[in-house]
HTML snippet that shows the backbone in 3Dmol.js (N, CA, C, O; Angstrom):
<script src="https://3Dmol.org/build/3Dmol-min.js"></script>
<div id="view" style="width:600px;height:400px;position:relative"></div>
<script>
const pdb = `
ATOM      1  N   MET A   1     -58.633   2.837-170.526  1.00  0.00           N
ATOM      2  CA  MET A   1     -57.495   2.400-169.763  1.00  0.00           C
ATOM      3  C   MET A   1     -56.763   3.610-169.167  1.00  0.00           C
ATOM      4  O   MET A   1     -56.281   3.575-168.035  1.00  0.00           O
ATOM      5  N   LYS A   2     -56.699   4.669-169.962  1.00  0.00           N
ATOM      6  CA  LYS A   2     -56.011   5.874-169.525  1.00  0.00           C
ATOM      7  C   LYS A   2     -56.748   6.510-168.339  1.00  0.00           C
ATOM      8  O   LYS A   2     -56.117   6.959-167.382  1.00  0.00           O
ATOM      9  N   ASP A   3     -58.088   6.544-168.408  1.00  0.00           N
ATOM     10  CA  ASP A   3     -58.875   7.124-167.319  1.00  0.00           C
ATOM     11  C   ASP A   3     -58.737   6.306-166.042  1.00  0.00           C
ATOM     12  O   ASP A   3     -58.630   6.868-164.952  1.00  0.00           O
ATOM     13  N   ALA A   4     -58.738   4.981-166.172  1.00  0.00           N
ATOM     14  CA  ALA A   4     -58.609   4.119-164.998  1.00  0.00           C
ATOM     15  C   ALA A   4     -57.263   4.354-164.316  1.00  0.00           C
ATOM     16  O   ALA A   4     -57.193   4.406-163.089  1.00  0.00           O
ATOM     17  N   GLY A   5     -56.222   4.492-165.083  1.00  0.00           N
ATOM     18  CA  GLY A   5     -54.903   4.766-164.513  1.00  0.00           C
ATOM     19  C   GLY A   5     -54.878   6.094-163.791  1.00  0.00           C
ATOM     20  O   GLY A   5     -54.297   6.213-162.713  1.00  0.00           O
ATOM     21  N   LEU A   6     -55.506   7.091-164.383  1.00  0.00           N
ATOM     22  CA  LEU A   6     -55.562   8.417-163.754  1.00  0.00           C
ATOM     23  C   LEU A   6     -56.340   8.358-162.446  1.00  0.00           C
ATOM     24  O   LEU A   6     -55.920   8.948-161.451  1.00  0.00           O
ATOM     25  N   TYR A   7     -57.473   7.651-162.434  1.00  0.00           N
ATOM     26  CA  TYR A   7     -58.263   7.516-161.208  1.00  0.00           C
ATOM     27  C   TYR A   7     -57.487   6.771-160.127  1.00  0.00           C
ATOM     28  O   TYR A   7     -57.577   7.126-158.952  1.00  0.00           O
ATOM     29  N   LEU A   8     -56.733   5.751-160.501  1.00  0.00           N
ATOM     30  CA  LEU A   8     -55.936   5.017-159.528  1.00  0.00           C
ATOM     31  C   LEU A   8     -54.841   5.902-158.931  1.00  0.00           C
ATOM     32  O   LEU A   8     -54.574   5.841-157.731  1.00  0.00           O
ATOM     33  N   ILE A   9     -54.220   6.710-159.756  1.00  0.00           N
ATOM     34  CA  ILE A   9     -53.195   7.628-159.267  1.00  0.00           C
ATOM     35  C   ILE A   9     -53.805   8.640-158.305  1.00  0.00           C
ATOM     36  O   ILE A   9     -53.258   8.877-157.228  1.00  0.00           O
ATOM     37  N   ILE A  10     -54.930   9.238-158.680  1.00  0.00           N
ATOM     38  CA  ILE A  10     -55.590  10.225-157.820  1.00  0.00           C
ATOM     39  C   ILE A  10     -56.031   9.583-156.514  1.00  0.00           C
ATOM     40  O   ILE A  10     -55.871  10.179-155.450  1.00  0.00           O
ATOM     41  N   GLY A  11     -56.587   8.372-156.579  1.00  0.00           N
ATOM     42  CA  GLY A  11     -57.006   7.664-155.369  1.00  0.00           C
ATOM     43  C   GLY A  11     -55.825   7.352-154.464  1.00  0.00           C
ATOM     44  O   GLY A  11     -55.923   7.504-153.246  1.00  0.00           O
ATOM     45  N   GLY A  12     -54.719   6.921-155.036  1.00  0.00           N
ATOM     46  CA  GLY A  12     -53.525   6.626-154.247  1.00  0.00           C
ATOM     47  C   GLY A  12     -52.964   7.858-153.573  1.00  0.00           C
ATOM     48  O   GLY A  12     -52.572   7.808-152.407  1.00  0.00           O
ATOM     49  N   VAL A  13     -52.923   8.961-154.295  1.00  0.00           N
ATOM     50  CA  VAL A  13     -52.425  10.208-153.713  1.00  0.00           C
ATOM     51  C   VAL A  13     -53.360  10.678-152.595  1.00  0.00           C
ATOM     52  O   VAL A  13     -52.899  11.167-151.563  1.00  0.00           O
ATOM     53  N   ALA A  14     -54.672  10.529-152.799  1.00  0.00           N
ATOM     54  CA  ALA A  14     -55.627  10.945-151.765  1.00  0.00           C
ATOM     55  C   ALA A  14     -55.442  10.116-150.498  1.00  0.00           C
ATOM     56  O   ALA A  14     -55.462  10.669-149.399  1.00  0.00           O
ATOM     57  N   ILE A  15     -55.263   8.811-150.629  1.00  0.00           N
ATOM     58  CA  ILE A  15     -55.043   7.955-149.464  1.00  0.00           C
ATOM     59  C   ILE A  15     -53.736   8.324-148.775  1.00  0.00           C
ATOM     60  O   ILE A  15     -53.679   8.406-147.548  1.00  0.00           O
ATOM     61  N   PHE A  16     -52.692   8.544-149.556  1.00  0.00           N
ATOM     62  CA  PHE A  16     -51.387   8.932-148.992  1.00  0.00           C
ATOM     63  C   PHE A  16     -51.502  10.231-148.202  1.00  0.00           C
ATOM     64  O   PHE A  16     -50.969  10.339-147.097  1.00  0.00           O
ATOM     65  N   VAL A  17     -52.189  11.208-148.761  1.00  0.00           N
ATOM     66  CA  VAL A  17     -52.342  12.504-148.088  1.00  0.00           C
ATOM     67  C   VAL A  17     -53.168  12.352-146.816  1.00  0.00           C
ATOM     68  O   VAL A  17     -52.829  12.943-145.791  1.00  0.00           O
ATOM     69  N   LEU A  18     -54.248  11.569-146.862  1.00  0.00           N
ATOM     70  CA  LEU A  18     -55.077  11.379-145.672  1.00  0.00           C
ATOM     71  C   LEU A  18     -54.300  10.697-144.551  1.00  0.00           C
ATOM     72  O   LEU A  18     -54.415  11.090-143.390  1.00  0.00           O
ATOM     73  N   VAL A  19     -53.517   9.685-144.887  1.00  0.00           N
ATOM     74  CA  VAL A  19     -52.717   9.002-143.869  1.00  0.00           C
ATOM     75  C   VAL A  19     -51.664   9.941-143.301  1.00  0.00           C
ATOM     76  O   VAL A  19     -51.437   9.961-142.091  1.00  0.00           O
ATOM     77  N   PHE A  20     -51.022  10.715-144.159  1.00  0.00           N
ATOM     78  CA  PHE A  20     -49.993  11.652-143.717  1.00  0.00           C
ATOM     79  C   PHE A  20     -50.583  12.706-142.788  1.00  0.00           C
ATOM     80  O   PHE A  20     -50.002  13.006-141.745  1.00  0.00           O
ATOM     81  N   ILE A  21     -51.727  13.268-143.153  1.00  0.00           N
ATOM     82  CA  ILE A  21     -52.385  14.273-142.312  1.00  0.00           C
ATOM     83  C   ILE A  21     -52.831  13.641-141.001  1.00  0.00           C
ATOM     84  O   ILE A  21     -52.736  14.272-139.949  1.00  0.00           O
ATOM     85  N   GLY A  22     -53.312  12.413-141.049  1.00  0.00           N
ATOM     86  CA  GLY A  22     -53.707  11.706-139.827  1.00  0.00           C
ATOM     87  C   GLY A  22     -52.533  11.507-138.878  1.00  0.00           C
ATOM     88  O   GLY A  22     -52.682  11.656-137.665  1.00  0.00           O
ATOM     89  N   LYS A  23     -51.371  11.173-139.419  1.00  0.00           N
ATOM     90  CA  LYS A  23     -50.172  11.016-138.580  1.00  0.00           C
ATOM     91  C   LYS A  23     -49.792  12.338-137.927  1.00  0.00           C
ATOM     92  O   LYS A  23     -49.427  12.368-136.751  1.00  0.00           O
ATOM     93  N   ILE A  24     -49.875  13.427-138.679  1.00  0.00           N
ATOM     94  CA  ILE A  24     -49.536  14.742-138.122  1.00  0.00           C
ATOM     95  C   ILE A  24     -50.512  15.111-137.006  1.00  0.00           C
ATOM     96  O   ILE A  24     -50.091  15.568-135.943  1.00  0.00           O
ATOM     97  N   PHE A  25     -51.826  14.915-137.241  1.00  0.00           N
ATOM     98  CA  PHE A  25     -52.803  15.256-136.214  1.00  0.00           C
ATOM     99  C   PHE A  25     -52.662  14.374-134.979  1.00  0.00           C
ATOM    100  O   PHE A  25     -52.849  14.852-133.861  1.00  0.00           O
ATOM    101  N   SER A  26     -52.338  13.099-135.158  1.00  0.00           N
ATOM    102  CA  SER A  26     -52.166  12.229-133.991  1.00  0.00           C
ATOM    103  C   SER A  26     -50.936  12.660-133.192  1.00  0.00           C
ATOM    104  O   SER A  26     -50.949  12.594-131.963  1.00  0.00           O
ATOM    105  N   PHE A  27     -49.880  13.099-133.869  1.00  0.00           N
ATOM    106  CA  PHE A  27     -48.694  13.597-133.168  1.00  0.00           C
ATOM    107  C   PHE A  27     -49.022  14.856-132.391  1.00  0.00           C
ATOM    108  O   PHE A  27     -48.599  15.008-131.245  1.00  0.00           O
ATOM    109  N   ILE A  28     -49.772  15.758-133.002  1.00  0.00           N
ATOM    110  CA  ILE A  28     -50.154  17.007-132.325  1.00  0.00           C
ATOM    111  C   ILE A  28     -51.069  16.708-131.143  1.00  0.00           C
ATOM    112  O   ILE A  28     -50.949  17.340-130.094  1.00  0.00           O
ATOM    113  N   ALA A  29     -51.977  15.757-131.302  1.00  0.00           N
ATOM    114  CA  ALA A  29     -52.919  15.430-130.229  1.00  0.00           C
ATOM    115  C   ALA A  29     -52.206  14.780-129.043  1.00  0.00           C
ATOM    116  O   ALA A  29     -52.633  14.954-127.902  1.00  0.00           O
ATOM    117  N   ASN A  30     -51.135  14.039-129.292  1.00  0.00           N
ATOM    118  CA  ASN A  30     -50.411  13.378-128.212  1.00  0.00           C
ATOM    119  C   ASN A  30     -49.517  14.330-127.434  1.00  0.00           C
ATOM    120  O   ASN A  30     -49.100  14.001-126.323  1.00  0.00           O
ATOM    121  N   ASN A  31     -49.213  15.490-127.979  1.00  0.00           N
ATOM    122  CA  ASN A  31     -48.381  16.468-127.295  1.00  0.00           C
ATOM    123  C   ASN A  31     -49.250  17.685-126.984  1.00  0.00           C
ATOM    124  O   ASN A  31     -49.606  18.429-127.898  1.00  0.00           O
ATOM    125  N   PRO A  32     -49.599  17.905-125.712  1.00  0.00           N
ATOM    126  CA  PRO A  32     -50.543  18.987-125.383  1.00  0.00           C
ATOM    127  C   PRO A  32     -50.035  20.382-125.735  1.00  0.00           C
ATOM    128  O   PRO A  32     -50.834  21.244-126.100  1.00  0.00           O
ATOM    129  N   ILE A  33     -48.746  20.623-125.636  1.00  0.00           N
ATOM    130  CA  ILE A  33     -48.230  21.961-125.956  1.00  0.00           C
ATOM    131  C   ILE A  33     -48.344  22.220-127.456  1.00  0.00           C
ATOM    132  O   ILE A  33     -48.687  23.327-127.871  1.00  0.00           O
ATOM    133  N   LEU A  34     -48.056  21.201-128.271  1.00  0.00           N
ATOM    134  CA  LEU A  34     -48.230  21.366-129.716  1.00  0.00           C
ATOM    135  C   LEU A  34     -49.701  21.531-130.073  1.00  0.00           C
ATOM    136  O   LEU A  34     -50.038  22.287-130.985  1.00  0.00           O
ATOM    137  N   GLY A  35     -50.572  20.834-129.365  1.00  0.00           N
ATOM    138  CA  GLY A  35     -52.011  20.987-129.591  1.00  0.00           C
ATOM    139  C   GLY A  35     -52.474  22.398-129.296  1.00  0.00           C
ATOM    140  O   GLY A  35     -53.246  22.986-130.053  1.00  0.00           O
ATOM    141  N   LEU A  36     -51.991  22.937-128.179  1.00  0.00           N
ATOM    142  CA  LEU A  36     -52.340  24.316-127.829  1.00  0.00           C
ATOM    143  C   LEU A  36     -51.793  25.299-128.862  1.00  0.00           C
ATOM    144  O   LEU A  36     -52.484  26.236-129.262  1.00  0.00           O
ATOM    145  N   ALA A  37     -50.558  25.081-129.287  1.00  0.00           N
ATOM    146  CA  ALA A  37     -49.961  25.955-130.303  1.00  0.00           C
ATOM    147  C   ALA A  37     -50.761  25.894-131.600  1.00  0.00           C
ATOM    148  O   ALA A  37     -50.989  26.920-132.241  1.00  0.00           O
ATOM    149  N   PHE A  38     -51.186  24.697-131.984  1.00  0.00           N
ATOM    150  CA  PHE A  38     -51.980  24.530-133.202  1.00  0.00           C
ATOM    151  C   PHE A  38     -53.306  25.282-133.092  1.00  0.00           C
ATOM    152  O   PHE A  38     -53.721  25.957-134.034  1.00  0.00           O
ATOM    153  N   LEU A  39     -53.972  25.163-131.933  1.00  0.00           N
ATOM    154  CA  LEU A  39     -55.233  25.883-131.735  1.00  0.00           C
ATOM    155  C   LEU A  39     -55.028  27.395-131.787  1.00  0.00           C
ATOM    156  O   LEU A  39     -55.847  28.111-132.363  1.00  0.00           O
ATOM    157  N   LEU A  40     -53.954  27.881-131.197  1.00  0.00           N
ATOM    158  CA  LEU A  40     -53.680  29.322-131.226  1.00  0.00           C
ATOM    159  C   LEU A  40     -53.415  29.810-132.648  1.00  0.00           C
ATOM    160  O   LEU A  40     -53.851  30.898-133.024  1.00  0.00           O
ATOM    161  N   ILE A  41     -52.706  29.013-133.432  1.00  0.00           N
ATOM    162  CA  ILE A  41     -52.440  29.386-134.825  1.00  0.00           C
ATOM    163  C   ILE A  41     -53.746  29.443-135.618  1.00  0.00           C
ATOM    164  O   ILE A  41     -53.974  30.394-136.366  1.00  0.00           O
ATOM    165  N   ILE A  42     -54.597  28.437-135.461  1.00  0.00           N
ATOM    166  CA  ILE A  42     -55.888  28.423-136.166  1.00  0.00           C
ATOM    167  C   ILE A  42     -56.736  29.619-135.746  1.00  0.00           C
ATOM    168  O   ILE A  42     -57.350  30.269-136.592  1.00  0.00           O
ATOM    169  N   PHE A  43     -56.777  29.917-134.440  1.00  0.00           N
ATOM    170  CA  PHE A  43     -57.549  31.053-133.949  1.00  0.00           C
ATOM    171  C   PHE A  43     -57.020  32.372-134.522  1.00  0.00           C
ATOM    172  O   PHE A  43     -57.802  33.249-134.888  1.00  0.00           O
ATOM    173  N   GLY A  44     -55.701  32.509-134.597  1.00  0.00           N
ATOM    174  CA  GLY A  44     -55.101  33.709-135.184  1.00  0.00           C
ATOM    175  C   GLY A  44     -55.440  33.861-136.652  1.00  0.00           C
ATOM    176  O   GLY A  44     -55.719  34.967-137.114  1.00  0.00           O
ATOM    177  N   ILE A  45     -55.417  32.756-137.396  1.00  0.00           N
ATOM    178  CA  ILE A  45     -55.760  32.801-138.824  1.00  0.00           C
ATOM    179  C   ILE A  45     -57.212  33.226-139.006  1.00  0.00           C
ATOM    180  O   ILE A  45     -57.526  34.019-139.893  1.00  0.00           O
ATOM    181  N   ILE A  46     -58.093  32.697-138.167  1.00  0.00           N
ATOM    182  CA  ILE A  46     -59.520  33.066-138.258  1.00  0.00           C
ATOM    183  C   ILE A  46     -59.698  34.555-137.973  1.00  0.00           C
ATOM    184  O   ILE A  46     -60.442  35.235-138.680  1.00  0.00           O
ATOM    185  N   LEU A  47     -59.020  35.069-136.939  1.00  0.00           N
ATOM    186  CA  LEU A  47     -59.131  36.500-136.631  1.00  0.00           C
ATOM    187  C   LEU A  47     -58.621  37.370-137.775  1.00  0.00           C
ATOM    188  O   LEU A  47     -59.235  38.385-138.102  1.00  0.00           O
ATOM    189  N   LEU A  48     -57.497  36.977-138.391  1.00  0.00           N
ATOM    190  CA  LEU A  48     -56.973  37.744-139.522  1.00  0.00           C
ATOM    191  C   LEU A  48     -57.929  37.732-140.705  1.00  0.00           C
ATOM    192  O   LEU A  48     -58.130  38.759-141.352  1.00  0.00           O
ATOM    193  N   LEU A  49     -58.519  36.574-140.992  1.00  0.00           N
ATOM    194  CA  LEU A  49     -59.458  36.487-142.108  1.00  0.00           C
ATOM    195  C   LEU A  49     -60.704  37.328-141.855  1.00  0.00           C
ATOM    196  O   LEU A  49     -61.193  37.999-142.764  1.00  0.00           O
ATOM    197  N   LEU A  50     -61.222  37.299-140.624  1.00  0.00           N
ATOM    198  CA  LEU A  50     -62.388  38.123-140.307  1.00  0.00           C
ATOM    199  C   LEU A  50     -62.072  39.607-140.443  1.00  0.00           C
ATOM    200  O   LEU A  50     -62.901  40.378-140.927  1.00  0.00           O
ATOM    201  N   ASN A  51     -60.875  40.010-140.017  1.00  0.00           N
ATOM    202  CA  ASN A  51     -60.465  41.406-140.146  1.00  0.00           C
ATOM    203  C   ASN A  51     -60.339  41.804-141.617  1.00  0.00           C
ATOM    204  O   ASN A  51     -60.735  42.905-141.998  1.00  0.00           O
ATOM    205  N   MET A  52     -59.785  40.908-142.447  1.00  0.00           N
ATOM    206  CA  MET A  52     -59.653  41.209-143.876  1.00  0.00           C
ATOM    207  C   MET A  52     -61.022  41.353-144.538  1.00  0.00           C
ATOM    208  O   MET A  52     -61.214  42.231-145.380  1.00  0.00           O
ATOM    209  N   ILE A  53     -61.966  40.502-144.165  1.00  0.00           N
ATOM    210  CA  ILE A  53     -63.320  40.585-144.726  1.00  0.00           C
ATOM    211  C   ILE A  53     -63.980  41.895-144.314  1.00  0.00           C
ATOM    212  O   ILE A  53     -64.633  42.549-145.127  1.00  0.00           O
ATOM    213  N   LYS A  54     -63.808  42.277-143.050  1.00  0.00           N
ATOM    214  CA  LYS A  54     -64.393  43.523-142.552  1.00  0.00           C
ATOM    215  C   LYS A  54     -63.817  44.733-143.291  1.00  0.00           C
ATOM    216  O   LYS A  54     -64.561  45.633-143.681  1.00  0.00           O
ATOM    217  N   GLU A  55     -62.489  44.757-143.484  1.00  0.00           N
ATOM    218  CA  GLU A  55     -61.864  45.869-144.196  1.00  0.00           C
ATOM    219  C   GLU A  55     -62.284  45.900-145.657  1.00  0.00           C
ATOM    220  O   GLU A  55     -62.444  46.977-146.233  1.00  0.00           O
ATOM    221  N   ASN A  56     -62.463  44.735-146.261  1.00  0.00           N
ATOM    222  CA  ASN A  56     -62.876  44.665-147.658  1.00  0.00           C
ATOM    223  C   ASN A  56     -64.293  45.229-147.833  1.00  0.00           C
ATOM    224  O   ASN A  56     -64.563  45.956-148.788  1.00  0.00           O
ATOM    225  N   LYS A  57     -65.194  44.885-146.899  1.00  0.00           N
ATOM    226  CA  LYS A  57     -66.554  45.421-146.975  1.00  0.00           C
ATOM    227  C   LYS A  57     -66.558  46.939-146.799  1.00  0.00           C
ATOM    228  O   LYS A  57     -67.296  47.647-147.485  1.00  0.00           O
ATOM    229  N   LYS A  58     -65.726  47.435-145.871  1.00  0.00           N
ATOM    230  CA  LYS A  58     -65.651  48.874-145.630  1.00  0.00           C
ATOM    231  C   LYS A  58     -65.083  49.594-146.850  1.00  0.00           C
ATOM    232  O   LYS A  58     -65.548  50.680-147.197  1.00  0.00           O
ATOM    233  N   ALA A  59     -64.089  49.005-147.500  1.00  0.00           N
ATOM    234  CA  ALA A  59     -63.478  49.626-148.672  1.00  0.00           C
ATOM    235  C   ALA A  59     -64.457  49.668-149.843  1.00  0.00           C
ATOM    236  O   ALA A  59     -64.432  50.612-150.633  1.00  0.00           O
ATOM    237  N   LYS A  60     -65.315  48.663-149.963  1.00  0.00           N
ATOM    238  CA  LYS A  60     -66.290  48.651-151.058  1.00  0.00           C
ATOM    239  C   LYS A  60     -67.318  49.763-150.891  1.00  0.00           C
ATOM    240  O   LYS A  60     -67.807  50.310-151.879  1.00  0.00           O
ATOM    241  N   LYS A  61     -67.648  50.101-149.645  1.00  0.00           N
ATOM    242  CA  LYS A  61     -68.610  51.179-149.415  1.00  0.00           C
ATOM    243  C   LYS A  61     -68.040  52.527-149.833  1.00  0.00           C
ATOM    244  O   LYS A  61     -68.780  53.383-150.318  1.00  0.00           O
ATOM    245  N   ASP A  62     -66.747  52.730-149.655  1.00  0.00           N
ATOM    246  CA  ASP A  62     -66.111  54.008-149.963  1.00  0.00           C
ATOM    247  C   ASP A  62     -65.677  54.120-151.421  1.00  0.00           C
ATOM    248  O   ASP A  62     -65.297  55.201-151.869  1.00  0.00           O
ATOM    249  N   GLU A  63     -65.728  53.031-152.157  1.00  0.00           N
ATOM    250  CA  GLU A  63     -65.237  53.025-153.537  1.00  0.00           C
ATOM    251  C   GLU A  63     -66.249  53.672-154.482  1.00  0.00           C
ATOM    252  O   GLU A  63     -67.424  53.305-154.463  1.00  0.00           O
ATOM    253  N   PRO A  64     -65.821  54.619-155.301  1.00  0.00           N
ATOM    254  CA  PRO A  64     -66.759  55.237-156.243  1.00  0.00           C
ATOM    255  C   PRO A  64     -67.138  54.267-157.353  1.00  0.00           C
ATOM    256  O   PRO A  64     -66.356  53.386-157.711  1.00  0.00           O
ATOM    257  N   PHE A  65     -68.328  54.431-157.891  1.00  0.00           N
ATOM    258  CA  PHE A  65     -68.800  53.580-158.961  1.00  0.00           C
ATOM    259  C   PHE A  65     -68.560  54.276-160.282  1.00  0.00           C
ATOM    260  O   PHE A  65     -69.268  55.222-160.629  1.00  0.00           O
ATOM    261  N   ARG A  66     -67.557  53.810-161.027  1.00  0.00           N
ATOM    262  CA  ARG A  66     -67.184  54.364-162.334  1.00  0.00           C
ATOM    263  C   ARG A  66     -66.936  55.875-162.249  1.00  0.00           C
ATOM    264  O   ARG A  66     -67.357  56.641-163.116  1.00  0.00           O
ATOM    265  N   GLY A  67     -66.252  56.274-161.195  1.00  0.00           N
ATOM    266  CA  GLY A  67     -65.880  57.673-161.070  1.00  0.00           C
ATOM    267  C   GLY A  67     -66.946  58.561-160.482  1.00  0.00           C
ATOM    268  O   GLY A  67     -66.717  59.759-160.317  1.00  0.00           O
ATOM    269  N   VAL A  68     -68.117  58.012-160.156  1.00  0.00           N
ATOM    270  CA  VAL A  68     -69.207  58.791-159.586  1.00  0.00           C
ATOM    271  C   VAL A  68     -69.266  58.503-158.096  1.00  0.00           C
ATOM    272  O   VAL A  68     -69.424  57.353-157.685  1.00  0.00           O
ATOM    273  N   ASP A  69     -69.138  59.542-157.291  1.00  0.00           N
ATOM    274  CA  ASP A  69     -69.227  59.340-155.834  1.00  0.00           C
ATOM    275  C   ASP A  69     -70.662  59.063-155.443  1.00  0.00           C
ATOM    276  O   ASP A  69     -71.604  59.544-156.073  1.00  0.00           O
ATOM    277  N   LYS A  70     -70.807  58.282-154.394  1.00  0.00           N
ATOM    278  CA  LYS A  70     -72.159  57.962-153.920  1.00  0.00           C
ATOM    279  C   LYS A  70     -72.687  59.055-153.040  1.00  0.00           C
ATOM    280  O   LYS A  70     -73.811  58.962-152.548  1.00  0.00           O
TER     281      LYS A  70
END
`;
const viewer = $3Dmol.createViewer("view");
viewer.addModel(pdb, "pdb");
viewer.setStyle({}, {cartoon: {color: "spectrum"}});
viewer.zoomTo();
viewer.render();
</script>
């Protein structure tokens, strides 16, 4: 009984979140300036993440292994 209640709560929250996100996306899609702003924000986040990954790979190459330089 306890598990069924937990699953019902999780299912209800998931449906609530999906509907809420759907309302936000439909609002953004109906307003072209907000849609453009949303795309620019996503593009900026992707560029920042790619830059962080690139810097992380470069830093790993320069990092000594247990005090021994490569």
